[in-house]
N, CA, C and O of each residue as an XYZ file, in Angstrom:
312
protein
N       0.900     -1.095      0.045
C      -0.020      0.012      0.060
C       0.882      1.274      0.041
O       1.753      1.431      0.896
N       0.665      2.134     -0.910
C       1.616      3.284     -1.142
C       1.417      4.528     -0.369
O       2.136      5.521     -0.485
N       0.356      4.417      0.464
C       0.143      5.541      1.489
C      -0.050      4.786      2.785
O      -0.938      3.939      2.875
N       0.810      5.089      3.853
C       0.674      4.352      5.018
C       0.679      5.253      6.261
O       0.494      4.778      7.382
N       0.887      6.524      6.053
C       0.957      7.385      7.239
C       0.026      8.598      7.097
O      -0.236      9.033      5.976
N      -0.496      9.171      8.245
C      -1.234     10.518      8.099
C      -0.557     11.543      7.418
O      -1.165     12.324      6.686
N       0.748     11.603      7.615
C       1.620     12.661      7.046
C       1.720     12.535      5.511
O       1.805     13.550      4.820
N       1.711     11.349      4.992
C       1.669     11.269      3.533
C       0.366     11.563      2.951
O       0.307     12.066      1.829
N      -0.746     11.273      3.659
C      -2.063     11.690      3.295
C      -2.141     13.200      3.348
O      -2.641     13.831      2.416
N      -1.621     13.827      4.500
C      -1.698     15.311      4.754
C      -1.007     15.985      3.677
O      -1.418     17.093      3.332
N       0.097     15.406      3.038
C       0.932     16.090      2.053
C       0.126     16.281      0.759
O       0.521     17.071     -0.099
N      -0.949     15.599      0.619
C      -1.752     15.613     -0.596
C      -3.147     16.154     -0.471
O      -3.820     16.483     -1.448
N      -3.582     16.237      0.874
C      -4.951     16.681      1.111
C      -4.891     17.910      2.189
O      -4.014     17.975      3.050
N      -5.787     18.740      2.056
C      -5.973     19.750      3.143
C      -6.840     19.139      4.377
O      -7.605     18.198      4.167
N      -6.707     19.648      5.534
C      -7.528     19.289      6.667
C      -7.375     17.930      7.184
O      -8.330     17.422      7.772
N      -6.196     17.233      7.020
C      -5.996     15.996      7.602
C      -5.167     16.355      8.868
O      -4.168     17.068      8.775
N      -5.604     15.845     10.060
C      -4.850     16.062     11.230
C      -3.874     15.051     11.553
O      -3.986     13.939     11.036
N      -2.893     15.318     12.378
C      -1.755     14.518     12.664
C      -2.208     13.286     13.445
O      -1.485     12.291     13.492
N      -3.302     13.331     14.010
C      -3.862     12.083     14.808
C      -4.794     11.325     13.973
O      -5.488     10.471     14.525
N      -4.899     11.521     12.745
C      -5.800     10.882     11.833
C      -5.484      9.397     11.923
O      -4.301      9.058     11.885
N      -6.457      8.471     12.040
C      -6.196      7.038     12.009
C      -6.165      6.502     10.535
O      -7.245      6.383      9.956
N      -5.114      6.203      9.953
C      -5.007      5.862      8.736
C      -5.543      4.412      8.478
O      -5.836      4.048      7.340
N      -5.643      3.714      9.413
C      -6.209      2.361      9.520
C      -7.737      2.389      8.942
O      -8.234      1.437      8.341
N      -8.388      3.578      9.200
C      -9.727      3.631      8.782
C      -9.907      3.686      7.355
O     -10.985      3.323      6.886
N      -8.908      4.130      6.548
C      -9.146      4.140      5.115
C      -8.249      3.228      4.358
O      -8.137      3.314      3.135
N      -7.597      2.338      5.092
C      -6.649      1.406      4.333
C      -7.437      0.488      3.383
O      -6.917      0.209      2.302
N      -8.659     -0.011      3.698
C      -9.331     -0.765      2.762
C      -9.695     -0.059      1.376
O      -9.724     -0.648      0.296
N      -9.975      1.325      1.579
C     -10.302      2.244      0.454
C      -9.041      2.419     -0.416
O      -9.066      2.384     -1.646
N      -7.953      2.608      0.318
C      -6.670      2.825     -0.478
C      -6.336      1.570     -1.087
O      -5.744      1.684     -2.160
N      -6.548      0.462     -0.708
C      -6.156     -0.845     -1.467
C      -7.040     -1.064     -2.552
O      -6.614     -1.533     -3.607
N      -8.376     -0.734     -2.371
C      -9.286     -0.895     -3.530
C      -8.928      0.117     -4.635
O      -9.082     -0.209     -5.812
N      -8.457      1.326     -4.302
C      -8.255      2.262     -5.304
C      -6.950      1.872     -5.970
O      -6.822      2.084     -7.176
N      -6.002      1.331     -5.287
C      -4.776      0.918     -6.014
C      -5.030     -0.167     -7.017
O      -4.465     -0.155     -8.111
N      -5.894     -1.128     -6.652
C      -6.281     -2.226     -7.560
C      -7.184     -1.726     -8.619
O      -7.103     -2.277     -9.716
N      -8.015     -0.786     -8.458
C      -8.952     -0.407     -9.530
C      -8.282      0.659    -10.378
O      -8.536      0.667    -11.582
N      -7.481      1.527     -9.889
C      -7.063      2.742    -10.595
C      -5.570      2.761    -10.991
O      -5.190      3.024    -12.132
N      -4.767      2.466     -9.973
C      -3.293      2.666    -10.049
C      -2.648      1.423    -10.816
O      -1.943      1.612    -11.807
N      -2.901      0.212    -10.349
C      -2.244     -0.936    -11.013
C      -2.551     -1.108    -12.492
O      -1.644     -1.407    -13.268
N      -3.811     -0.926    -12.910
C      -4.131     -0.875    -14.328
C      -3.324      0.136    -15.225
O      -3.063     -0.106    -16.403
N      -2.984      1.184    -14.633
C      -2.309      2.192    -15.228
C      -0.767      2.015    -15.326
O      -0.179      2.309    -16.367
N      -0.133      1.546    -14.263
C       1.260      1.496    -14.194
C       1.804      0.059    -14.269
O       3.015     -0.111    -14.407
N       0.930     -1.014    -14.180
C       1.215     -2.373    -14.280
C       1.425     -2.999    -12.873
O       1.929     -2.301    -11.993
N       1.105     -4.135    -12.650
C       1.309     -4.813    -11.534
C       2.851     -5.084    -11.181
O       3.253     -5.112    -10.017
N       3.623     -5.270    -12.231
C       5.014     -5.482    -12.024
C       5.687     -4.178    -11.467
O       6.522     -4.232    -10.564
N       5.295     -3.034    -12.033
C       5.927     -1.753    -11.478
C       5.344     -1.306    -10.124
O       6.011     -0.669     -9.309
N       4.180     -1.641     -9.944
C       3.470     -1.422     -8.572
C       4.287     -2.204     -7.544
O       4.766     -1.661     -6.550
N       4.438     -3.629     -7.853
C       5.045     -4.388     -6.932
C       6.570     -3.918     -6.593
O       7.012     -3.911     -5.444
N       7.237     -3.566     -7.625
C       8.637     -3.069     -7.484
C       8.697     -1.784     -6.556
O       9.534     -1.697     -5.658
N       7.801     -0.828     -6.810
C       7.763      0.440     -6.009
C       7.290      0.099     -4.557
O       7.874      0.521     -3.559
N       6.202     -0.684     -4.526
C       5.635     -1.070     -3.245
C       6.672     -1.836     -2.291
O       6.755     -1.596     -1.087
N       7.383     -2.700     -2.904
C       8.406     -3.595     -2.189
C       9.386     -2.637     -1.677
O       9.704     -2.748     -0.493
N       9.914     -1.710     -2.388
C      10.949     -0.815     -2.026
C      10.486      0.232     -0.946
O      11.185      0.610     -0.006
N       9.250      0.627     -1.211
C       8.611      1.678     -0.366
C       8.388      0.962      1.047
O       8.689      1.596      2.058
N       7.924     -0.202      1.146
C       7.758     -0.946      2.419
C       8.967     -1.317      3.051
O       9.018     -1.246      4.279
N       9.997     -1.721      2.374
C      11.216     -2.214      2.942
C      12.166     -1.080      3.445
O      12.678     -1.094      4.564
N      12.363     -0.062      2.483
C      13.212      1.104      2.738
C      13.140      2.028      1.575
O      13.806      1.912      0.545
N      12.200      3.031      1.857
C      11.946      4.088      0.746
C      13.231      4.840      0.231
O      13.206      5.448     -0.839
N      14.352      4.782      1.024
C      15.461      5.414      0.648
C      16.099      4.574     -0.593
O      17.002      5.071     -1.265
N      15.610      3.343     -0.847
C      16.169      2.642     -1.953
C      15.536      2.893     -3.266
O      15.980      2.364     -4.285
N      14.450      3.730     -3.274
C      13.777      4.159     -4.469
C      14.642      5.004     -5.397
O      15.275      5.951     -4.930
N      14.691      4.721     -6.610
C      15.482      5.688     -7.532
C      14.727      7.005     -7.563
O      13.586      7.095     -7.110
N      15.409      8.066     -8.128
C      14.823      9.350     -8.275
C      13.428      9.199     -9.011
O      12.395      9.730     -8.602
N      13.523      8.402    -10.159
C      12.323      8.323    -10.994
C      11.227      7.654    -10.200
O      10.066      8.063    -10.213
N      11.641      6.606     -9.508
C      10.559      5.802     -8.748
C       9.949      6.731     -7.683
O       8.741      6.701     -7.449
N      10.821      7.583     -7.021
C      10.262      8.401     -5.936
C       9.333      9.434     -6.589
O       8.272      9.711     -6.028
N       9.666      9.993     -7.701
C       8.847     10.824     -8.530
C       7.386     10.199     -8.782
O       6.340     10.804     -8.547
N       7.471      9.006     -9.253
C       6.254      8.215     -9.552
C       5.496      7.956     -8.219
O       4.271      8.066     -8.168
N       6.178      7.643     -7.242
C       5.475      7.362     -5.950
C       4.768      8.654     -5.495
O       3.622      8.626     -5.047
N       5.501      9.814     -5.626
C       4.831     11.162     -5.296
C       3.458     11.323     -5.986
O       2.428     11.671     -5.408
N       3.576     11.026     -7.298
C       2.335     11.258     -8.063
C       1.306     10.232     -7.882
O       0.119     10.523     -8.028
N       1.722      8.939     -7.543
C       0.757      7.987     -7.056
C       0.015      8.328     -5.798
O      -1.198      8.157     -5.674
N       0.793      8.811     -4.884
C       0.287      9.177     -3.467
C      -0.716     10.397     -3.786
O      -1.776     10.382     -3.161
N      -0.530     11.283     -4.550
C      -1.308     12.349     -4.757
C      -2.554     11.815     -5.391
O      -3.628     12.138     -4.884
N      -2.538     11.109     -6.342
C      -3.767     10.432     -6.942
C      -4.629      9.698     -5.891
O      -5.837      9.893     -5.756
N      -3.897      8.841     -5.167
C      -4.562      7.977     -4.214
C      -5.296      8.755     -3.097
O      -6.417      8.439     -2.698
N      -4.603      9.760     -2.639
C      -5.280     10.629     -1.696
C      -6.523     11.368     -2.308
O      -7.524     11.539     -1.611
N      -6.471     11.769     -3.491
C      -7.528     12.418     -4.074
C      -8.677     11.591     -4.617
O      -9.783     12.085     -4.838
N      -8.362     10.226     -4.837
C      -9.311      9.277     -5.194
C     -10.097      8.675     -4.066
O     -10.958      7.825     -4.297
């Protein structure tokens, strides 16, 4: 799942508080990834970015980080 913290959500949406419980919307994020993100970028690319994001985001290349930023923006708004 490519958004996992309230801070990441807040970076892309107004009015998200620091104490927001991200667990409340995880099912919606997962559905949105399956329905909208994976068909656009492919399952292979999603898996590569997600694996790096979950293990150590510092391992993302500059291009992968730019793509992650765009995906997080889309996810937050969808």
